[in-house]
N, C-alpha and C positions, 0 to 999 in steps of 0.2 A: 889779660895783658899786664894789669898792675902786679898780679901775683908772679907772673913770669919775670918781670923786671926786678921784683924784690928778691926772688930765690937766685937770680943771676947775679945781682949785686952781692948777695950773701956768700955764695959758694962758687961764683964764676961759671965756667962751662959745665960743671957737674950740676950746679943748681938749675941751669937752663934745660937740662935733660930731665931732671927730677921735678920741675916746677909743677907740671899738671898732676901727677900722682900725689905729690905732697899737698897740693891745694885741695884735691878730692878728699884726702884723709882729714884735713883740718875741718872741712865742711861737714863730713860725717860725724866728727867728735862734737861739733856744735850742734848738730841735730839731735843727738842722743843723750847729751849731758846738759841738763837744764841750765846749770850755772854758766856754761859756755855758749849759750844760745845765740849771743850776739855774733859769734863767729859765722854761724849759718846765715844770719841776717845780712852780714856784710859781704860774705863770699858766695852765697847760694843764689838760686834763681827764684826764690819765693817772691810772691806779689807784695805790694806795699802793705804796711800794717793796717789791719781792720780798725774801723772807727772806735770800737770799744777799747782796744789796746791803746790807741792814741790818747783817748780820753783819760785812761788810767794813768798813763805817763804824765800828762798834764797835771792831773790832781796830785800825783806823787811829788811833783816838783813845784807844787803851790802856784802854778800858772792858771789861776781861776778864770781870768778874763779870757785867755786862749780856750780853756775848756767850755766856757759858755758860748763862745763864738762857734766852736766846732758843733756843739749840741744844737745851736740855733739853725746852722746851715743844714744839718742832717734833718732836723724837724721840718724846715721849709721845703726841702726837696722830697722827703719821703713820708712825712706825717708824724703825729705825736706817738702813735703806737709803735712805729718803726724805731723812733728815737729810744723808747723804753726797751723794746725787745732786742734791737741789734747794737745798741751803744751802751746804755747804762747798766743793764743786767750783765752783759759780758764784762764790763769794767768791775762790777761788784764781784763777779766770780773770780776774776784775777786777784782782787784784794783778798778774798777768802782763801784762795789757793796759796798765795804768798804767806798768809798767816799760818796756815797748816804746815807749810814747808819751813817755817822759821825764817823766811827771807825778810818779812816786815814785822816790825814791832806792833804791839797792840795800839800804841799812841799813833802810829802811822796809819793803821786801819781805821781807827776812829776819825782821824783827819779826813781821810777819803770819804767816809760815810757822811760826815758833817758837810763836806763840800758838795756831795751829791744831793743831800737834802736842801741845801741852799740853792743849787742849780734847778732843782724841780720846783722850788718855791718861786724863783724868778720867772720860770716858764709859766707858772700859774698865774702870776701877777699880770702877765701880758694878756690874759683872756678877759673878756668882758662879761661872760655868762655868770650870773649870780648863782650860788649854791641853792639847792632845793631846800625849801623850808618845811620839812616833815620828818617823822620819825623814820630812822634808817630801816630799810627792808633787807639790807645786806651788811652783815658785820664781817670785817676782815681782821683776823687774829693772827699775829706773827708767831711762828714756832720758837723763835728766839729773838732777843733784842738785836738792834744793829742793822744787818744787811736785810734780814727778813722783813723788818719793820719798814725799811725804805721800799722794798718791792710791794708791801701792802699799801703804802701811800700812793704809789704809782697806779695800782689796780683800782683804788678807790677814786682816783681822778678820771680814769678811763670809764668807770661805771657811771660816774656823775655826768660825763660827756654824753653817754648813752641815755641820760635822763632817768637812771636809777638813783634811788636814794641810798648811798653807801657811806660807811664810815670805817676808817682804819683805827682800830683799837690800840691804845698805847700798850706796849708790852708790859706785862707784870709778872712778878714772881713772888709767891707761888701762883700757880695757874688758877686757883680759886678765885682770884680777883678778876681774871679774865671771864670766868663763868658768870660771876656776879654782874659784870659789866654787859655781857651779852644778854642776860636775863632782864636787865634794866632797860636795855635799848629795844626790847620786844622784836628782835630781828627774826626774819622768816627763814633766812639762809645764812650759814656761816661758812666762810672760805678761809682756810688755813694757809698762810703764805710761808714757803719754806724753800730756801735755796738748796737745791739738790747738789751733791748727796748728803753733806754732814747734818743737815737739819731734818732728814727723813725721820730719824728715830724720835726727835722732839715733837714732830708733827703727828706721829703715830700715838705718842703718849697723850697729847692734847686731844686728838680725835677720839680716843677711847673715853676720856673723861667727858667730853661733849656728848657722846652717845648715851652714856649713863645718866647724864643730867637732863638731856633733852631727847627722849626717845623718837619724837616725831619730826625733829628739825632736819632740814636738808643740809648736809655737810659735804663740802667740796674741799679738796687739798690741791694747792698749786705747788708743783715741783718745778721751780723755775730754772731754766738752763740745763735741764737734765740731758746727759749724753747717752746715747745708745739705748739699750733695752732697760726700760723702767718697770718691767712686768713684776719683778720680784718685789720692789718697793711698793708698787701698786697693790699687789696681793696682800701684803701686810697691812696697808692702810685700809683696804676694803674689809678685812678681817676685823679691824679695830672700829669699823662703823662708818667709814666714808661711803658717800653715795656715788662719788665720781672723782677722777684724777685728771688734772689738766697740767700741761707743761708750758703753755704760752699764755700771756696776758690777753691776747685776742681770743684764744680759745676759752679762757675763763669767762670773758664777758658773754660769749655765745652760750656757754653752759649755764650761766646765771640766768640768761633770757629763757633757755629751755625749761629750767627749774622754777621759773617765776609763776606763782599762782595768779589768777585773774586780777586780784586786787593789788598785786605787787607790781604789775607791769608798768612800764614807763607811760606817762600821760599821752604821749603821741600815739602809741599803739592802742591804748584803751579807748581813745577818742575815735580812732579808725574803726 
């Protein structure tokens, strides 16, 4: 109705006749031209923005309090894992996509990453469970710095909630420092955190070096937020030495549990 009023005001009776086809054309243009996507949002019949997109918008506009409130409400309603899977990782994917398309500056992406890290830290401070005081059994190495490292921190927290002793390694370049950190930590399993698709090649390179250095170690690769068929990337990673590929944080926790040796299982299961 608003579009009809607009075109009628602009062109009179001719605008009234052309209002519907013109509006449909504008919606189609907004749907298939990313920079005009707001037209599809304004005039289309799409559902409200998902929580991950809303979080990303608030972080871009530096509305950190609103972002924390959105994250807290989603966590209280759906749980911590859903917050990571359905809100934070999609927001990080949007940041990565905008960086690749040249829409966001590197400084803007760094600001989003720092805000997400602060948001995760605030969420962690609300918990009362103390961290496990023992050598880590799972080391989580990020394929790259930044977004992959944030995903590694989230996975480490979920593993700790499942009573695994896990640590997210600080990203280092060259990768030799990561290998030294893993060896020093005496980890039984290593999981490489990579935001799919751009980090898959970095994960493949790190996986190959890990397999050469630690032939007997269990190596998993997490391709977070992967769309569609990941068989091609999974094939390359397994050829590089990966024992398994996961695409969700929940799936990663389950796979770590499956690969856990008897001495590595969480205390509650060992006691049972």
